[in-house]
N, C-alpha and C positions, 0 to 999 in steps of 0.2 A: 391255730386250724387252718386247712387248707381249703383255699376258696373253690367251691365246687364248679365243675365244668358244666358248660351250656354249648352243645354243636349247634352249628348254623350251617345250614344250606341255603345258597343264594346269599349269603353275607357280604359279597363283592358287588351285589346289584342294589337298585333302588329301596325295595320294601324289606330285602333280608339285611340292607347296610344300617336303615332306620332300627331293626331288631338291635343289631350290634352297637350302636349309638347307645341304646338304652340300657344295654346289658353292662357297656363301659362305664356309662354313667352313673350306675347304680353302685359301684363300686364293692359289689359281693360277689362276683362269677369271673371265673377263667373263662374267656370265648375262644371257642375254638369252631375255625370255619373252614368248609370243606371248597378246594378249588380245583378245577380240572386242570388250570395254569397257575401253579404257584409263584410262577417268574413274572405274571403280568403285573403291570403299574398298580391296579386295585388292590392286587392282594400284598404287593409290596407295602404299599400305604396303610394297611391293615396291621402288618408284621411291625410298622414302625410305631404303631399306638398301641403294642402290647397283645396282639392277637395270634392266636398260635394257627398258622394256616396249613391245612393237611392236604395232600394229594389226593383228591377222590372224585369218582363220577357215579352219578347214580346208575348209570347202564353200566358198570362194572361192580355189581356187588362184593366181590373181595375186598374191593379199595376201602368200603365202609367200615372196616372193621375198627382200623384206625381212628376214623372221626368219632365214632361211638363209644370207644372203650373207656371205660369209668366215666364217662358223663352221667350228670344228675337229671340232664334235660335236654329236648333238642326241640329246634324251630326249623322246618323245611317249606321253603319256597319253591312250588314246581309249576308246571302249566297246569292248567286246570282242565282235566279230561282230553287234552290234546296228546294225541302220541309222538313220543320222542324217537329220532331214528337212529339207527348205529349200524353203520355198514349197508345202508341200502333198504334196512329193515325198519318197520314201524313198528313201535309198541311203547305201552305203557312203563315208567319208570317201576321197579320194584319196590316193595316196602323196605325200610330199614332190615336187616338181616339178624340184630340186635337189639331191643328196644334199651334205651338208657335205664341204668339201675335205678331200684327204689331210694328215697332218701333213709339213710340209718347207716 
C-alpha cells in the first residue's frame, strides 16, 4: 500500500520543521514540503531525509497544485493576520486552491 502524502507549508522553518520531523518519525506518511527555493540548504537537507520538495509560493496560487495534488492532508504555517507582500502590494495569502482529497 502506498503511504498517504501529507503536504506541509512552512516545512523548512522551525514550526513546520517540527511537523515534518513528527511525520517522518511516524513512518506512516510520505511528506511533501513547499519551498520558494528548492535549492536552499534547508530544502536540500529535507530531500536528504526523503522529503519531496515542491517549488511553491502562497502568493502564486497556480504553484500550489503540485503541492496538494493527491495529498491526504496538509499542514500550513503562515503569518497570523499579517499581510504578505508581493511586488510592493500587501495582501493576505490565499487559501489552498484545492483542498486535500478525503481518505478512501
